[in-house]
N, C-alpha and C positions, 0 to 999 in steps of 0.2 A: 877262641878257646873251645875245646870240646864241650858239648852240652852235658851238664851234670844230670845223671839219672835221678829221678825223684826220690828214690829210697836212700840215696847217699846223704849222710848227715855230716855236719862239721865234726862231730864226735868220731865218726869213722876215719875221716882224714887226719885228725889229730892223733888218733891211735896209731895209724901207719907212720906218721911223721915221728912219733915217739919211738916206735919200733925200729925205724931206720937209725935214729940217733943212738939207740941202745947198742947197736951192732950185734944183736943176738942172732940175726939171720940175714942172709942175702935176701933182698926184697922179692926176688923171683920165687923164694921159698916161703913167702908170707902166708900162704893159704891156711896151713894148719893153725897158725896164730889167729887168723881171722875166724876160723871155725870155732876155736875155743872162746874167743872174746865176744863173738856175735853169732851164737848158734841159731838165731832166728833167720839169718840170711841163708838162702839156698846156695848150692855150689855155683850156680850160674851168677847169682848176685855177687858172691865173693869174687868171682873172676872179673865181673864188670867193675866192681869197686877197685880192685887192684889195678886193672887196666886204666881206669880213669885217674887214679892216684899217680901212676907212673907217667901217663901222658900229660898231666897238668902240673907235675911237681915243679918244674923250672919256672913256669908262669906264676904259680902261687907263691914261690919263694924267691922272687926277684930281689936282688940286693939293690938298695938305693945307693946311687953313687953321687 
């Protein structure tokens, strides 16, 4: 699994999971939502967070068979 940057919290990942579930936006368009929800993150950190979330989504959400 891709190494999780130190600044990324479970809260960040849950927020993106919930945003995806809501269907409010295509996840490639999530940066404005991140900017509003987490204004303390720089643009670079927002991009890293979104990239990490996308890259690890299927690993973090494996369905148990």
